[in-house]
C-alpha positions as CSV (number, residue, x, y, z in Angstrom):
1,M,64.5,-55.3,105.8
2,I,67.3,-56.5,103.5
3,E,69.8,-58.9,104.2
4,V,73.3,-57.5,103.6
5,S,75.6,-61.1,103.9
6,D,78.4,-61.2,106.4
7,F,81.5,-60.7,104.0
8,G,83.9,-61.1,107.8
9,S,81.8,-64.5,108.8
10,K,83.5,-67.8,108.2
11,E,80.3,-69.1,107.9
12,S,79.1,-67.8,105.3
13,T,79.8,-68.7,101.7
14,S,82.3,-66.9,98.9
15,P,80.8,-65.7,95.9
16,V,81.3,-68.3,93.1
17,R,82.9,-67.1,90.4
18,R,81.3,-67.4,87.0
19,R,84.3,-68.8,83.8
20,T,83.7,-66.2,81.1
21,G,85.8,-68.9,79.0
22,I,86.9,-71.8,78.4
23,D,90.7,-70.4,78.5
24,P,93.0,-70.0,81.8
25,I,93.4,-66.7,82.4
26,S,97.4,-65.3,82.9
27,A,98.6,-62.4,83.5
28,V,102.1,-60.6,81.2
29,K,104.2,-58.5,83.2
30,M,105.1,-55.6,80.1
31,P,107.0,-52.7,80.6
32,E,104.9,-49.3,79.9
33,R,106.5,-48.5,76.3
34,L,105.7,-52.3,75.0
35,T,102.3,-51.6,77.0
36,A,101.7,-49.1,74.7
37,A,103.5,-51.2,71.8
38,V,100.3,-53.1,71.8
39,D,97.5,-51.0,72.3
40,A,98.9,-49.0,69.8
41,W,98.6,-52.4,67.3
42,A,94.9,-53.5,69.1
43,E,93.4,-50.8,68.7
44,A,94.3,-50.9,64.5
45,H,93.3,-54.8,64.3
46,Q,90.1,-53.5,66.3
47,L,90.6,-56.5,69.0
48,T,91.3,-56.3,73.5
49,R,94.6,-55.9,73.9
50,S,94.0,-59.8,75.2
51,D,93.7,-60.5,72.1
52,A,96.2,-58.5,70.7
53,I,98.5,-60.1,73.0
54,C,97.8,-63.8,72.5
55,K,97.8,-62.8,68.3
56,L,101.5,-61.6,68.5
57,I,102.8,-64.3,70.5
58,E,100.7,-66.6,67.4
59,L,102.3,-64.8,65.2
60,G,106.2,-64.3,66.9
61,L,105.9,-68.1,67.2
62,K,105.1,-69.0,63.7
63,I,108.2,-66.9,62.3
64,A,111.1,-68.0,65.6
65,P,113.6,-70.5,64.6
66,P,112.9,-74.3,65.6
67,V,114.2,-74.3,69.4
68,H,116.4,-77.7,69.6
69,S,115.5,-80.5,72.2
70,S,117.2,-80.3,75.4
71,A,117.5,-84.0,75.3
72,H,119.5,-84.7,72.3
73,P,122.5,-81.3,71.9
74,I,125.0,-84.1,71.9
75,A,124.7,-86.8,69.7
76,S,123.8,-84.5,67.1
77,D,127.2,-82.6,68.2
78,A,128.8,-86.2,68.2
79,T,127.2,-87.1,64.9
80,R,128.6,-83.5,63.2
81,I,132.1,-83.7,64.9
82,E,132.1,-87.3,63.1
83,E,130.7,-86.3,59.8
84,I,133.3,-83.8,59.7
85,A,136.5,-86.2,61.5
86,I,135.2,-88.5,58.8
87,H,135.4,-85.5,56.2
88,E,139.1,-85.1,57.5
89,I,140.3,-88.7,57.0
90,E,138.6,-89.3,53.5
91,T,141.0,-86.0,52.2
92,L,143.9,-87.8,53.8
93,L,143.5,-92.0,53.0
94,D,145.4,-92.5,49.8
95,P,142.9,-92.4,46.2
96,A,144.5,-95.7,45.1
97,L,142.8,-97.6,47.5
98,P,140.1,-99.6,46.9
99,V,136.5,-98.5,48.1
100,D,136.7,-101.0,51.0
101,E,139.6,-100.2,52.2
102,R,138.8,-97.4,52.8
103,D,135.5,-97.8,54.3
104,R,137.6,-99.7,56.2
105,R,139.7,-97.4,58.0
106,I,137.3,-94.4,58.0
107,R,135.3,-96.9,60.1
108,R,138.2,-98.1,62.4
109,L,139.7,-94.4,63.0
110,T,136.2,-93.4,64.0
111,E,134.6,-96.5,65.5
112,G,138.3,-97.2,66.8
113,P,139.4,-101.3,66.7
114,P,137.1,-104.1,67.4
115,E,138.4,-105.1,70.2
116,F,137.7,-101.9,72.4
117,S,134.0,-101.5,71.3
118,H,132.6,-102.6,74.1
119,E,134.5,-99.2,75.9
120,R,132.3,-97.6,74.1
121,I,129.8,-95.6,76.0
122,D,128.4,-94.2,73.2
123,L,127.1,-96.9,71.8
124,P,124.2,-99.2,72.5
125,K,124.9,-102.1,75.1
126,D,123.3,-105.3,73.7
127,L,120.6,-106.4,75.4
128,P,121.7,-109.6,77.7
129,K,120.1,-113.1,76.7
130,H,118.1,-114.7,78.4
131,R,118.6,-118.8,78.1
132,T,115.1,-121.2,77.9
């Protein structure tokens, strides 16, 4: 007599799936035209569809322009704006001024008067000093 497992029974154990590789499986949804192009590329390079998709993504990421982190776009924009402002101020200042006076005027116009520096939200705040 041959025993057949009861698939409908809750007591039966599920079949154990073996891992075929070390990488997780990811499903990719692509239009038929793109799938056909990937398959043609895979065949030309003697790869499976899965390996071809991996290779094509790696190639695309190598040539893709770097993505700027969203954590610093404001800081980089502010720096660029400040550089443009400094350039414009330099063109307006009298070239006969001494270098230290030119630097002082540029600094005062870009950073603001020192008496208001504590109000600036873009400057780091000094940490409170602890009494010892």
